[in-house]
N, C-alpha and C positions, 0 to 999 in steps of 0.2 A: 456547690452551695445553691439550694433552691430559694428563689426570691418570690415571696408572696406579699410583698409590701402593699398594704392597704387593700388587699383583696378581702372581700366579705365571704366568710366561710361558715356554713352551718354543719355542725357535727351532732348527730343524735347519739344517745347513749353515752354522753360525754362525762358522766359522773364517776366512771371507773374504767379500768381495763384498757382495751384497745381504743375505745372512744376517747377516753381521757388522755391517753398518750398521744393520740392523733391531734386532739385539740392543742395540746402543748407544743407539738411539732409545728403546727401551723402558726402558733403564736411566736415560736422561735424564728420563723421565716418572715415575720412582720405582718401577719394577717390580723384582721378584725374577726374574731371568732365568736359565733353564737353557740353556746353550749346548751343543748336540749337534753333533758332527762327528767325523771320523776323526783329523785331524791335531792332535797335542798342542801343537805350537809355535804354530799359529794360534789354537787355543783359549785358550792362556795369554795371548797378546797381546790377544785380544778381551776376555777377562775383565777385564784391567786397565783397558781403555777403558770397559767397562760400569760398573765401580766408580768410575772417575774422573768419569763422567757423572752419578753419583748413585745408581746401582742396586746391587743385590746380585747377584753372579754365582756360578753353579755350573757347572763344566765337566764334561762326560761324553764320553769318547771312545767312539764307537759307529758302526757301519756301519748306516745306516737301512734297507738292503735285507734285513737279518736281523731278522725279526719278534721272535723271542724276546729278542734282545739289546736291541732298541728298547723292548720291553715292560718289561724289567728296568730300563732307564734311566728310564722314566717312573715306575716304582715308587720308584726312588731320589729322583727329583725330589719326589714327594709326601712321602716320608719326611723329606727335608732342608729343603724350602722350603714345603711345604703343598699343598693341593688345587690342581690346575692350572686356571687360569681361561681361558687363551688358548693355543692350539697353532698355531704357524706353520710350515708346510712349505715349505722353501726348497731343501734339499740336492739336488744334481744332479751329473751328469757328462755328457760328450758325446764324440763323435768327429767331427772335421772331415775329411770325405772323401766322394767320390762313393760311392753305395751299392755299386757293384761292387767297391770297394776296402775295404769294411768286412767283417770276419770275423764269422761267426755268433755266436761267444761274446762279441765286443765289442758287437754290437747288443743281445744279451741283457743284458749288464752295464749298459748305458745304460738299458735299460727297467726293470731291477730297481731301480736307484737312483733314476732320474728320474721313474718312474711308480709302481712298487710301493712305493717308500719313502714316497710321499705316501699311498697307500692304507693301508699299515700304520700310519703315524702317525695317520691319521684314525680308523681302527678302534680304536686304543688310546685316543685322546682321547675318543671316544664312549663307550667302555666305562667310563671314569672319570667322565665328565660326566653321563651319563644318570641314574644314581641320585641325583645332586645337583640335576638339572634346571636346570643352568646351564652356560654355557661358550660359547666362540667358537672356530671353526676357520677359519684363513685359508690359502688355497692361493696361493702366489706363482706366477703363470703368466707368460705372454708373449703378445705379438702373434702369435707363432708357434703359439699354441694354436688359432688360426683360419686362419693363412696360412703354409703350408709354404714353405720356401726351399731351394735346392739346397745340397749339402754338409753338411746337418744333418738327414738323414732320421730318424735315431734319436731325436734330441732333439725334433724337430717331432712325431714320432709320440707321444712321451711326453707332450708338452704338450697335444696334441689329446685324448689319452686322459684326462688329468686334467680337462680341460674337461667331457667327457661324464660322467665319474665324479662330479664335483662337482655338476653339474646333477641327476643322478639322486638323489644324497644330499639335495639341497635339496628335491626333490619329496617324498621320504620323510619328512623332518622336518616339512614343511608338512602332510602327510597326518596325522601323529601329533600335530599342534599342539604340537610340541616347542618349549620356550623356548631350546633350543640353536641357535646361529646358525652358518651357514657362508657364506663369501664368497670371491671370487677376485680377485686383482689382476693385471691384464695389463700386462707391462712392455715398455719399449722396449729398444733397445740400451744396455747399461750398461757402464761402465768398471770391470770386475772383473778379478781376477787370473787368471780361467779361461783367458784367451788366452795366458798364460805357462806353463800347465801342461796344457792340453787335448791329448789324443792327436790329432795332426794329420798327415795325409798330403799336405797341400798343399805346393807348392814354395816358397811365401813365407809369412811370418809371418801368423798369423790375426789378424783384427781384427773388432770389432763393426761392423755396417752403420750408417754415420752417418745421422742425427745421434745423438750419444752423450751419455748423461746420467751424472752421478756417482751412486754407490750411495746417497748420502744422499737424493737425490730419490726414488728407489725406496722407501727406508725410510720416508720421510714418508708415502708412499701406503699402505704396509702398516700403519703405526701408526694412521692415520686409519680405515682399513678395519676394524681390530680394535676401534676405539672406536665405529664406526657400521656394524655388520655386517648391518643389515637390507637394505641394497642388495645385489643378487645379484652385482654385478661392478663393479670400478673399472678405469679405464684411466689409465695414467701416461704422459704425454708426447704432444705433438701428433703425432709420427710413429706412435705406436700407434693413436691415434684415426683418423688419415688412412688408415693401412693397413687397418684393420678396416672402415672405411666403403667404401673402394674395392673391397676384396675381396667385400663383400656385394653390390655392384651390378655389378662387372665383373671377376670372378675370372680370366677368360680373358686379359684385358689384362695382369693382373699375372703370369700364367704366362709370357707371352711376354717381358715386361719383365725378369723375374727370370732367365729363360733367357739373356738377353743380358748382364745386368749382375751377376747373383748370384755368379758366380765371382770376378770382379775386386774387387767391393765388399767381400768378406770377407777380402781379403788386402792387406797393405801392400806397398810396393815393395822391402822388405828380404827376403833369403833366410831361410828357417826356420833356427833354431838347432838343429844336430843334437844338442846336449846338453840340450835343453829337458826338464825333468822331465815326467812323465806321471802324472796322478792317477786314471786309470781303475780300476786294480786296487789301488793303494796311495796313501795321502795324499802329496801333493807337498811338504808343508811339514814333512818330518821333520827337515830340517837348518836351516831358517830360516822365519821368519814373513813371509809375503807381504803381510800387511796387508789393508786394506779395498779399496784402489784398485788398478786395473791400471796400465798404462804410458801411458794416453791422457789424462792430466790436462789437457794443454794444449788438447785438442780436445773436452772434455766440459763440458756445461752443468750449472750448480749449481742451477738453478731451472727450473720448468716452469709457464708461464702456464696451460696446459691443466689441469694438476693442481690449481692453485689454484682455477680456475673450477669444476672438477668438485666441489670441496669447499665451494663457496659459492653453490650454486644459489639459495638463498633471498635472499641479498644481491643477486645479479644480477637476479633476477626483480623485486625491489623497485625497483632502479635503473631497470630497463627500464620498469616501470609508471609510475614518477615521470616519466621522460622522455616517455613516451607521453602522460600526462595533461597535462604542461606544453605539449607540442606541440599537443594538441587545444585547450587553453585559448587559446594564442596564435592558433591558426587561427580560433577562434570570435570572439576579440576583433577580429581582422582583418576578419572578415565583418561584425561589428557596426558598424564604422567606415565601411563603404561607403555612399554616398548612395543 
């Protein structure tokens, strides 16, 4: 059980999906959680769930791509909740389309929110944390931080950028021997509401590439990373681990595979809803709260063996050592009984 009692935590993108599930997880661990996002309906619903879980919630409507507004939001957090202990960057937006069908201002907007929003949040968190010489920054990433896929060039570019940015920052903090920690959590496909509000130029409804995990799985990974930030990176889901390993040894194979399957695997068999809201420029939850989950509950896993294993290395090593010792003992006894 992770204890975050009275820790002050900022979560961006907290109105839905991974950000909302993460805020609730911190609330369940006893934290004071500042929920930052644009949509007020989603923020209000998320705040109720954070408080129902046992935490204290503060909602602030802010566009994370605007540095001054985000800095003002952080100042309000410190005024109302206290010094920020943990900052979690989650907020993003995307466009589902081939690159040739994405407009320059749309690509720029995705980059400003999904990459620069992380940079700005990190800058602000560091400015506050450095004088106190304590704090943790968690970047919520994706397997797509290493492995680009078709139809998501803007999002993949942002995630790759975050990966390089976070590594550079980590080196700087190590050089300074800073007690401030930063880590990154690479996510699999997750059942979030984004597929009901993303700007899409696909003929059919967008979907996450299976296997799909529930946002609570992702949130458990973020909560653990925040409590154990010395590790440079965490992977959530067997699909993330498998993708990153294969991409490291045979990226060309994945290029060809995704060229064949990447278009169909990101679309359902149903035609796209022409009235689907779009959150690229404005929040999609102005009229209703979309909640934490997307529409793929029946196809989404609630647990990840890989995540559990990655968080219990010591136990697994101990078990492996015990098994190896027992096997060696049995073998030795067998040899001793031979005439």
